N, C-alpha and C positions, 0 to 999 in steps of 0.2 A: 795588466794580469788583471783576471776577471774577479768579481767579485758576487757574481751568482754561484750557485751549484750545476754541477755540469753533470753530463748523460756520453757516456761515451759509446763511440759506433767503428765500425771500422769500414776504411775507406779515407780518401780524399773531401773537401769540403766538398760538395759541390751529387755529393753521390746519393743513391736514393735512402738509404740507410739515414743520410742528414738531415735529409726531406722527411724522413720517418718521426726524426726527434724533433723537427722545428711545429711540425702538423700536432702530434702527440702531447705533445710537451714545455710550450713554447717558455715557459717560465725557466726550464733549465740552458745554459749553455751548452750548443754541444760541443764532444771535445773526440775529436779526429785521430784514431789510433793507425798504424801502419799494418798489424795484425790482429788475429781473433784473439790470440796470447796475449798483445799487447792491451787489448781492449778489456779481458777478462781481468788481467791484472792490475787497470786504473780503478776497476770495480772493487775488487781487492783491496786495493792500497787504501781506498779513502779519496784518491785522486778524484775520481768522479761519483756521485751517489749515483746513478743507475747507469744500464746498461740496455743500448738497443741494439737488442744481435736477430739475426734472420737466420731464421732454421726449415724454410722451405719455400718454396715459387713452383706456382700451379702447373709450368710449362717444365720446368728446369730439372723438380723433384725437391730431396732434402740437400743442407746444406751441411756436407759432408762432415768438416772439420771442427763445425756446433758441436753434435753429437759425441765427438770423441774426449773434446773438451767441456761437455757438462757433466758430468758424474764426480771427477775429483774435483770440480772447481772452484767448490762450497761456494757456491754462488745459490739464490734461490729463485725461482721464477715467481715473478708476482699480477702481471700483466702478462697478457697479446694484444696484438695490434698486426690487422691486415692494411697491407697500400697497394693500389692499385699502380701499375709500372707501364707508365708512361715515357716514352724516349724521343728525346729532340733531333733531327738533325743540324749542326749547327755550325758557324765559320767564322771568322775571322768578319769585324768590322768591316760592309760595304762589299764585301764578296756574294756575287752573283750565285745561282745555282747551277747556272749552267758552266763556271767556271771549276768547278769541284769535278776530281778526276778522283780522288782516292778516299777512304773515309778509317778512324782507325776507334775502338773503343773495346771494351774485353771481350773474346769470343763468343760467349753467353748473346749478348746485345747485339752482336752481329748476328746472331743464327734468328733471330727473337726478330729481328729487320730485316728475312732478306729478302721479301718478295722485291723493297723500295729500293733496295741495292742491286737488287735485277734491272729493275725496270730503269733506274738513273744508270746504269751500266758502270758504273763504281766499284774499283779496286778496294780491296780491303786491307787493314793493320789490326794484328793486335794488338789492346793494350791490355797492362795490368790491371786495368781502374775503368770505369764509364770517365767518373770526373775527372782523373787524372788523363784521360786522351784530351778533355777540354781543357784542363789545366795546360798543358803540353802544348796543345794548340796555341793557347792567348801568349805563351811563351819565345813561340818560335810560328812567328805570323808568317802566312802560306798559304797566297789564294787556288790555287790547284787541292786542298785539304781539306777536309772537313772530319768531326766528333760527333759520333753519338750519345748521348749521356742524357742525367732528368733536366727538366727547366733549369731549377735551381744554380745548375753547373755555371748553364750562359750567361746568369745575373749574374754570377762572385766572378770570372774570366772576362765579360764585357764581350761575347760573344753573340753574332745575332743569330735567330731560330730559323733557320730557311724553310725546314718544314715540321711539322706539329707533328707529335700521335703517331709515329709510322710503324708502332711495333704491329706485327701480322695479327695477332691473335689479343681483340681487348682484353679480353677476360684475363688476361697476366695479370698474375697476383703474387706479392711474397706476405709472408706474415712471419710478422718477428717475437721476438720472445724480449720483457721487459723484466731487469735483472738486477736484484742485488745482495749485497752480504753481510745483507739480516742476518743470523742465525736460525731465529723465530720469527719472523713477518707478520703482524698482524693477517687472521684470515678477513675475507668478505662479510660483509653483513650477513647477516641472516635473509632469506631468501632470492637472494642471487644467485641464478645458474655458474654454476663451477664447473671449471676443467683440475682433473687430476693430473701432475705430469709424473711419474717415478721411473726409475732404470732397474732392471733384478739378473741375477745371473742365475739359471737352476740350477740343482744337484744334478750329478753324473750316476742319474737314475733312470731306467728303461722306460719311455715316455714321461720323464719329469715334464718339459712345456705343455704337453697334451694335459696334465693333471695339474697344471700350477696355471693354468685358462680356464681349466673346468669351469672352477667358484666366479668366475664372471657371467658366465652362460646361466650356471643356474640358478644363481641370483638376480639374474635381470640386470645386468649393469654393462652398461653401451664402449665398448672400448672402440674409437674412436681413431687410434692407431696406434700400431706396432711396426718397429723396426728392431731388425738387427746387426749387431757388425760386431768385428773382430777385436779383440781387449789386449793391445801389443802384442799383435802381430800373431799371437798362434790359433790357430785355427780351431783347436778344442775350447778354446773360454771363451764361446759367444754373449754378448750382451746385449741384452734387451733395452730400449727403449719405449712409453708406450704412456697412453693418455686413455683416461676414463670422465662419459662425465659425470659429476659430483663431487662430491668430498669424503673425506677417510671416516668422515663418522656418523654420514649416511650407513645405514642399518647393510643394509644391500651392500656399499660399496666394504665397507666394517670386514663382513661376511667373505668377499671374496680375496680381500688384502691375508685374510687368516688363512686363506686355501693356501695362497703365492707364497705369503713366509715359509708354510711348512713344505716346501717346495724346490726352495728357493736357497742359492748357499747365498746373496746380496740382496740385499734390498731396498731401496731409496728414494724416498719422498722429495722430489724436486722443488714443489711447487701446486700450492691451491690457489687459482686466480679465477677472476671473471671471466666468462668464456665474452670473448668478443661480438657485438650483435650484428656482425658481420657476415657472421655463420648462417642467420636467418635467411639472409639477403641470398648468399652466392647459390650459382646457379641461374637464379631467378631469372 
């Protein structure tokens, strides 16, 4: 039994989320969870001190399940981390590349490595998790099979990496949110560039969304994200997840939130946290 504090992530050991935990919180023991619901529950219950939760990928887009869980999770966002995604083609020890006929991984990973797969003429097989595909290969060795997974999976499951960094797009990046069960976590120090994440549902009034968002434009607040999704499967109950630069106590943000609140029947701040320096280098 570990004596270190834990950080929860969704997936098998060796997944990209596991790598993100080891990179950004090496002092914490990574805690693998089968589902996002399990990861959230581990944080809420105190089993894990923090959670490393992916919310969007530069190629695949948003992680939809997470946005449905966030508003009612009772958790707060205290940080963000960006992780470049690198996929490795791996096989059992001693297997040569020309022996491989089939490759397994989760569909998103297979799609993001299609050029290499096509060049090698490999058949594909879907798996629920990248690291899970590597784990299955280690448990059932087969010289004709390979897996696509992060490098950590090869390390953990005793596999050889046959080809490195086979993703089609090298700008492939996943953004993670760092979650805590603290109801009122400390705000970042003064002078730190911050992001504020929040959810809201507008009132059933004509042009309510337009009016609710008008305060951000008139107060010069930069809204970096606005996403809608249905709540409880109801087509008339649309929730919005949004992010802005700044803090709620900044006068422009405060005024924008006041106007938003007037036209919303629900408004909740999910977190105020430092902007990851990766934002400044993205796209350069």
